[in-house]
GUGUMAR-483514 format. One line per field, with one value per residue: x, y, z of N, C-alpha, C in turn. Coordinates in steps of 0.02 Angstrom, whole numbers, plus 50000, padded with zeros to 5 digits. Layout:
GUGUMAR-483514
nX	X;...
nY	Y;...
nZ	Z;...
caX	X;...
caY	Y;...
caZ	Z;...
cX	X;...
cY	Y;...
cZ	Z;...
//
This chain:
GUGUMAR-483514
nX	51599;51425;51369;51246;51155;51027;51010;51011;50873;50909;51020;50980;50875;50846;50950;50897;50741;50775;50814;50668;50600;50669;50631;50485;50465;50513;50432;50323;50373;50361;50250;50199;50278;50217;50063;49993;49943;49837;49860;49883;49824;49805;49879;50020;50085;50179;50247;50363;50524;50521;50468;50364;50203;50214;50209;50228;50189;50146;50179;50027;49987;50099;50167;50195;50297;50413;50413;50503;50629;50665;50570;50447;50314;50294;50184;50069;49947;49856;49869;49927;50076;50238;50412;50366;50284;50306;50222;50047;49946;49850;49694;49602;49676;49754;49653;49610;49749;49772;49699;49728;49858;49859;49760;49850;49967;50066;50084;50169;50162;50061;49949;49859;49744;49670;49669;49591;49565;49554;49428;49339;49328;49300;49167;49069;48944;49011;49132;49328;49344;49377;49451;49572;49766;49833;49751;49681;49814;49817;49678;49605;49687;49613;49472;49342;49266;49123;49044;49065;49078;49201;49335;49336;49252;49273;49180;49211;49333;49296;49243;49301;49434;49378;49323;49438;49499;49631;49681;49767;49737;49619;49456;49381;49243;49168;49267;49428;49579;49657;49827;49925;50075;50202;50324;50409;50402;50326;50204;50172;50209;50076;50017;50007;49976;49847;49803;49831;49766;49655;49635;49663;49541;49426;49459;49438;49309;49264;49280;49155;49143;49080;49138;49263;49282;49347;49369;49353;49427;49542;49574;49630;49722;49813;49849;49919;50043;50096;50099;50194;50304;50280;50292;50439;50584;50696;50675;50612;50707;50798;50746;50654;50778;50793;50699;50709;50837;50797;50710;50804;50878;50770;50698;50774;50825;50747;50796;50856
nY	49071;49146;49223;49165;49183;49275;49431;49507;49621;49697;49755;49793;49913;50080;50143;50220;50150;50000;50035;50085;49948;49870;49935;49898;49782;49745;49801;49721;49605;49626;49658;49513;49470;49540;49442;49507;49466;49402;49273;49281;49398;49534;49704;49806;49947;50026;50175;50193;50260;50431;50502;50429;50358;50242;50107;49990;49811;49656;49496;49400;49280;49238;49209;49311;49313;49269;49342;49468;49594;49578;49508;49577;49664;49771;49898;49975;50149;50078;49955;49882;49734;49774;49753;49594;49453;49342;49325;49355;49516;49566;49595;49664;49716;49795;49876;49981;50033;50080;50202;50268;50319;50370;50474;50530;50634;50639;50527;50407;50259;50143;50061;49913;49796;49656;49628;49531;49650;49760;49729;49692;49837;49911;49871;49920;50054;50158;50176;50198;50264;50369;50303;50254;50305;50315;50263;50426;50463;50480;50496;50607;50582;50490;50395;50342;50236;50163;49997;49913;49782;49666;49739;49762;49854;49965;50104;50102;50180;50302;50347;50289;50381;50502;50499;50466;50616;50689;50637;50533;50366;50267;50190;50038;50020;49872;49776;49817;49910;50060;50106;50267;50338;50457;50401;50242;50232;50313;50252;50132;50157;50217;50134;50061;50108;50129;49988;49930;50022;49997;49834;49875;49930;49848;49740;49824;49842;49726;49688;49721;49853;50020;50124;50279;50395;50524;50705;50826;50913;50853;50742;50836;50878;50755;50729;50820;50839;50699;50690;50793;50670;50591;50615;50710;50702;50663;50581;50463;50423;50354;50286;50208;50140;50070;49963;49893;49811;49743;49670;49615;49547;49448;49394;49356;49397;49480;49577;49535
nZ	48566;48566;48695;48750;48863;48984;49007;49153;49243;49324;49249;49146;49172;49220;49364;49468;49425;49477;49619;49642;49640;49719;49833;49848;49828;49931;50041;49990;50069;50202;50204;50187;50316;50414;50422;50313;50187;50129;50044;49884;49851;49875;49864;49798;49708;49631;49578;49401;49411;49315;49158;49080;49095;49171;49303;49439;49482;49591;49533;49479;49601;49620;49784;49917;50001;49887;49810;49677;49685;49526;49458;49481;49389;49261;49204;49109;49085;49020;49058;48959;48962;49032;48977;48876;49004;49091;49164;49220;49312;49452;49383;49470;49530;49445;49403;49544;49553;49425;49423;49544;49524;49380;49448;49547;49543;49655;49698;49722;49789;49811;49924;49965;50057;50118;50284;50409;50514;50453;50398;50446;50521;50401;50384;50472;50514;50585;50564;50569;50744;50864;50981;51011;51023;50935;50807;50821;50747;50633;50596;50532;50386;50330;50227;50152;50046;49955;49933;49796;49752;49673;49603;49444;49382;49274;49265;49408;49448;49431;49521;49656;49645;49671;49788;49867;49844;49902;50017;50104;50167;50141;50182;50103;50110;50154;50140;50135;50174;50106;50071;50028;49963;49957;49969;49996;50121;50186;50137;50201;50327;50359;50328;50428;50553;50525;50516;50630;50717;50685;50716;50868;50874;50868;50931;51081;51066;51091;51229;51279;51366;51381;51259;51266;51178;51072;51047;50908;50912;51002;50911;50787;50848;50879;50738;50709;50784;50748;50618;50592;50588;50494;50369;50367;50283;50330;50450;50344;50280;50381;50444;50337;50290;50423;50413;50285;50324;50410;50343;50240;50338;50412;50303;50168;49973;49937;49841;49724
caX	51517;51413;51326;51155;51109;50969;51043;50972;50824;50987;51053;50946;50858;50893;50964;50802;50693;50810;50805;50593;50583;50697;50587;50428;50476;50526;50352;50288;50389;50337;50173;50194;50297;50144;50011;49945;49941;49800;49882;49920;49736;49811;49939;50055;50112;50253;50259;50436;50527;50539;50405;50311;50179;50220;50180;50273;50133;50165;50156;49967;49982;50168;50155;50250;50383;50456;50419;50600;50644;50680;50487;50403;50289;50297;50113;50057;49901;49815;49844;50015;50152;50314;50415;50309;50320;50277;50193;50003;49945;49782;49639;49532;49722;49749;49575;49624;49800;49804;49656;49750;49934;49835;49728;49892;50039;50104;50082;50229;50163;49964;49978;49797;49751;49599;49657;49522;49518;49530;49381;49291;49329;49254;49093;49061;48945;49057;49214;49363;49328;49447;49467;49655;49794;49850;49683;49701;49868;49764;49598;49605;49679;49539;49409;49271;49211;49083;49066;49045;49059;49257;49352;49328;49228;49297;49153;49215;49380;49315;49218;49366;49493;49352;49315;49510;49528;49675;49696;49814;49717;49541;49445;49323;49186;49156;49309;49474;49608;49703;49866;49957;50122;50263;50383;50379;50417;50243;50142;50206;50191;49999;49967;50028;49940;49789;49790;49866;49695;49581;49623;49640;49469;49393;49472;49404;49230;49243;49283;49104;49154;49072;49213;49289;49280;49407;49322;49367;49490;49606;49596;49661;49797;49856;49865;49965;50081;50120;50108;50271;50370;50259;50333;50489;50628;50757;50644;50606;50770;50845;50666;50655;50838;50804;50647;50768;50893;50737;50704;50856;50879;50706;50661;50817;50815;50683;50816;50890
caY	49066;49218;49226;49172;49200;49314;49479;49512;49671;49776;49767;49843;49974;50127;50152;50244;50095;49963;50054;50081;49881;49868;49940;49898;49691;49758;49812;49612;49536;49677;49626;49445;49481;49540;49410;49551;49462;49356;49237;49357;49444;49596;49704;49877;49979;50104;50222;50196;50340;50454;50541;50384;50313;50158;50082;49897;49768;49584;49445;49372;49197;49218;49228;49366;49294;49252;49415;49515;49669;49559;49471;49628;49675;49867;49881;50048;50133;50044;49875;49836;49728;49818;49702;49548;49438;49260;49351;49439;49541;49542;49624;49695;49765;49849;49940;50008;50047;50128;50255;50299;50322;50405;50533;50577;50600;50639;50459;50343;50198;50117;49985;49889;49763;49628;49588;49508;49675;49801;49701;49726;49898;49921;49828;49968;50105;50219;50152;50191;50297;50387;50263;50260;50380;50261;50308;50494;50498;50461;50497;50679;50572;50443;50435;50301;50226;50124;49932;49899;49713;49646;49797;49746;49878;50032;50158;50126;50222;50385;50341;50292;50434;50553;50468;50455;50630;50720;50595;50460;50324;50254;50130;50021;49994;49795;49784;49828;49962;50073;50195;50277;50399;50478;50336;50166;50223;50353;50217;50090;50183;50261;50074;50017;50124;50114;49931;49945;50040;49941;49787;49881;49961;49761;49733;49833;49825;49657;49691;49743;49898;50099;50162;50344;50429;50596;50750;50828;50958;50823;50734;50877;50878;50730;50728;50857;50800;50641;50718;50793;50615;50530;50686;50707;50675;50631;50526;50421;50396;50319;50219;50145;50108;50009;49914;49866;49797;49688;49620;49566;49478;49396;49390;49409;49385;49513;49651;49510
caZ	48555;48585;48760;48766;48933;48985;49068;49237;49240;49368;49196;49094;49185;49258;49442;49491;49421;49506;49693;49634;49613;49802;49879;49798;49833;50005;50053;49990;50099;50257;50190;50239;50385;50448;50390;50298;50109;50103;49972;49841;49820;49896;49785;49825;49682;49636;49501;49409;49410;49241;49121;49068;49159;49218;49384;49455;49504;49600;49479;49492;49596;49664;49875;49925;50020;49814;49750;49711;49611;49462;49439;49480;49343;49246;49160;49083;49118;48999;49078;48940;49033;48990;48906;48881;49046;49071;49229;49233;49349;49460;49359;49505;49574;49403;49435;49569;49571;49381;49437;49580;49506;49336;49466;49574;49502;49702;49730;49713;49797;49846;49978;49978;50101;50147;50344;50468;50567;50437;50335;50500;50547;50357;50387;50521;50484;50575;50509;50632;50799;50880;51039;51011;51023;50865;50777;50814;50719;50547;50567;50485;50346;50332;50188;50128;49968;49949;49892;49706;49738;49648;49579;49391;49334;49235;49297;49478;49444;49435;49597;49697;49654;49690;49888;49897;49825;49931;50067;50088;50174;50124;50222;50071;50148;50175;50040;50166;50181;50071;50079;49989;49975;49911;49944;50018;50216;50186;50148;50240;50392;50347;50303;50474;50616;50512;50521;50711;50772;50672;50770;50938;50893;50869;51033;51140;51066;51109;51293;51301;51374;51351;51245;51258;51100;51089;51004;50831;50925;51037;50850;50753;50899;50902;50711;50690;50825;50723;50547;50571;50577;50433;50330;50410;50253;50366;50476;50327;50247;50419;50467;50296;50303;50455;50381;50242;50357;50464;50291;50224;50408;50408;50222;50117;49920;49909;49802;49688
cX	51519;51385;51282;51125;51071;50982;50965;50920;50869;50997;51033;50881;50881;50914;50906;50758;50730;50809;50721;50579;50596;50627;50510;50426;50509;50455;50317;50312;50370;50273;50134;50213;50248;50086;49963;49921;49890;49817;49931;49876;49757;49865;49952;50083;50175;50264;50354;50458;50567;50470;50372;50288;50161;50232;50210;50206;50169;50137;50082;50016;50067;50139;50227;50302;50427;50447;50485;50576;50643;50624;50423;50369;50267;50229;50110;49973;49860;49825;49916;50058;50204;50382;50355;50325;50282;50232;50136;50003;49862;49729;49605;49629;49752;49704;49601;49702;49840;49766;49679;49807;49904;49785;49801;49923;50090;50104;50140;50202;50082;49989;49903;49794;49667;49621;49584;49506;49512;49454;49333;49260;49266;49174;49032;49023;48955;49091;49264;49342;49400;49452;49524;49695;49810;49808;49675;49742;49849;49711;49585;49638;49645;49497;49370;49266;49169;49083;49038;49035;49165;49267;49392;49290;49255;49255;49177;49263;49388;49299;49270;49405;49457;49352;49400;49532;49608;49713;49727;49796;49646;49550;49369;49299;49166;49207;49373;49516;49641;49754;49906;50019;50181;50320;50368;50381;50328;50202;50148;50156;50116;49961;49945;50007;49862;49764;49790;49786;49655;49582;49626;49568;49424;49428;49458;49351;49205;49260;49220;49084;49128;49135;49246;49323;49312;49372;49385;49446;49547;49617;49648;49725;49848;49902;49916;50028;50098;50119;50185;50313;50329;50299;50383;50552;50674;50757;50626;50659;50777;50794;50689;50703;50846;50767;50682;50784;50861;50716;50746;50894;50812;50705;50696;50802;50767;50742;50863;50835
cY	49129;49211;49233;49156;49285;49367;49505;49604;49710;49780;49813;49889;50035;50112;50162;50177;50034;49970;50062;49980;49841;49846;49912;49811;49707;49752;49722;49617;49568;49661;49576;49434;49490;49488;49438;49528;49446;49315;49276;49388;49518;49627;49789;49886;50027;50125;50201;50264;50381;50467;50489;50357;50271;50144;49997;49887;49702;49539;49430;49316;49200;49245;49287;49370;49284;49306;49458;49561;49630;49537;49495;49646;49735;49844;49965;50076;50098;49973;49830;49792;49744;49791;49636;49526;49394;49261;49389;49440;49551;49614;49694;49766;49810;49897;49974;50059;50099;50196;50300;50331;50397;50457;50579;50576;50629;50562;50423;50274;50208;50047;49965;49819;49730;49620;49584;49575;49748;49795;49736;49801;49934;49913;49847;50033;50149;50211;50171;50270;50325;50369;50258;50321;50375;50281;50378;50517;50489;50457;50539;50642;50505;50446;50358;50299;50145;50071;49944;49844;49708;49698;49801;49796;49957;50094;50156;50166;50264;50382;50330;50336;50491;50556;50476;50562;50675;50703;50560;50390;50322;50191;50096;49973;49885;49744;49780;49906;49954;50124;50200;50341;50408;50467;50296;50194;50234;50305;50153;50112;50207;50183;50035;50029;50116;50015;49900;49970;50010;49884;49801;49913;49884;49757;49757;49858;49776;49643;49696;49802;49956;50123;50252;50375;50511;50633;50780;50871;50920;50759;50781;50894;50831;50714;50776;50839;50745;50663;50727;50726;50581;50584;50711;50670;50624;50566;50453;50392;50333;50256;50167;50106;50031;49957;49878;49829;49734;49644;49585;49505;49433;49354;49383;49389;49454;49556;49580;49510
cZ	48572;48670;48760;48796;48937;49034;49130;49239;49282;49307;49164;49085;49207;49333;49454;49503;49476;49593;49692;49663;49699;49829;49888;49852;49909;50033;50063;50034;50153;50248;50252;50288;50443;50463;50376;50222;50097;50037;49942;49800;49856;49835;49815;49738;49687;49566;49479;49400;49346;49219;49117;49135;49173;49278;49371;49499;49531;49531;49513;49532;49620;49729;49862;49949;49963;49770;49757;49650;49556;49424;49461;49420;49327;49187;49159;49124;49065;49023;49023;48994;48984;49023;48937;48918;49059;49160;49208;49297;49356;49433;49407;49554;49517;49408;49454;49603;49484;49389;49477;49564;49445;49386;49500;49574;49548;49734;49715;49738;49842;49866;49987;50019;50132;50215;50400;50487;50521;50386;50383;50530;50448;50353;50444;50486;50501;50573;50577;50650;50805;50955;51034;50992;50921;50778;50772;50774;50631;50541;50531;50413;50320;50284;50168;50056;49965;49916;49847;49684;49697;49595;49517;49340;49324;49282;49372;49492;49464;49507;49676;49712;49683;49767;49885;49893;49880;49984;50057;50128;50179;50141;50165;50105;50130;50125;50119;50166;50108;50097;50026;49997;49939;49875;49988;50094;50220;50170;50171;50313;50393;50376;50393;50531;50583;50527;50577;50723;50738;50718;50839;50944;50918;50950;51075;51120;51078;51182;51316;51331;51337;51330;51237;51182;51118;51024;50954;50850;50948;50949;50806;50780;50889;50810;50657;50708;50770;50642;50522;50559;50521;50351;50299;50320;50292;50400;50444;50320;50302;50428;50389;50287;50359;50475;50344;50288;50381;50402;50272;50267;50397;50332;50170;50039;49900;49829;49763;49616
//
């Protein structure tokens, strides 16, 4: 009798796509482990390796601790699910991520959050302030996008990518934070530092004391020092391997 079982996703995609799926699923688990998930209303995407303009997104409505390499949804830049899936995708997530992947071929991963501290800083007119070393490691790479409502309007794409430009971090006013990177580790480390910097700022402001802000020269120095680690391929490889080990220990099953 013929075997009627459904082949596993791992068996029907390329080795490169499977690795991308595992890395992206691990990012979803890391977001959950940090408490950044906002149920399932934030989103992370990863470009599928190869010549086609396809990328992976989470199945909308699935909690992040349940996201796996196999149940990630592959879509094209028009929003078609490839191949057809029982899962759908977040329409706002598609708007943001399709715009970025279409405009920035260098971006392999885009990560968007709605954390309390990120939204709190996004609601401040001056945005992120140079009051911590952590903030200064990223400030020169941060840009801003004005709030236009839930990201469902096609016309917003052009303004969003224009505001992002060539930078790798964005604060979406009254909305949240976003990072992009050439790999999973870059996108993760950038959003990790941005979220920590936002948290430090809210904590410092809550103390009520006058804050020390550093000038642009100091910001340039710290950014140049820190950026070497973000873009160093050897460091990224060993650091990402360590993070994957953490996910395997604390949230196993992501690579299934």
